[in-house]
N, C-alpha and C positions, 0 to 999 in steps of 0.2 A: 654594581656601583658605577656611576657615570665618570669614570676615570679619564682625564684629559692627557696626563703625562706621568711618567715614572722615571726618575733618574736619581742616582746616588743615594738610593733608599728613601727618597722624597716622593710622595704620592700627591698629585694635584687633581682635585675633582671639582665639578661644578654640577649642582642639582638643578633640574629643569624647572620645577615649580616651587621655588623657594622665595622667601621674603626679599623685599628691596632694601637697600640698593643693591645692584648687581655686584656679585662677589664670587670668590672661589675659596675652596678649602685646601689646606696643605697639611699633610701628616708626615711626621718623621719619628719613628719609634713611638714613644708615648706622648710626644709633643703634638699639638694641633693649633693652627691658627686659621683665621679668616682674613682675607685680603680684599678690601673694597677696590674695585677696578677703577672707578672714576678718580679717586684721589690717593690711592695707595695706602690708606690707613690700615694698620695691622692690629687685629684683636687676638690676644692669646700669647703664649710663650713658645719660643723656638730658639735653638742654638744660633748664635750670631752667624756663623759661617753658612749653615744651611738656609737661614733666612736671606742672606745675600744672594745665594743661588736662586731662590724662589723669586726675589724681586728683580733679578736680572732678566 
């Protein structure tokens, strides 16, 4: 897995040959989100506190 970071149980990954726009994936337990890098748009569901850590 192309893991970029792992902290507080959150795993951040970015896949090399994936669709546009550029984005990364975050997983936390059974939750998953996609975060668009250019504008910070978040797709999916994540606990509020964990999402705050990801966006930081």
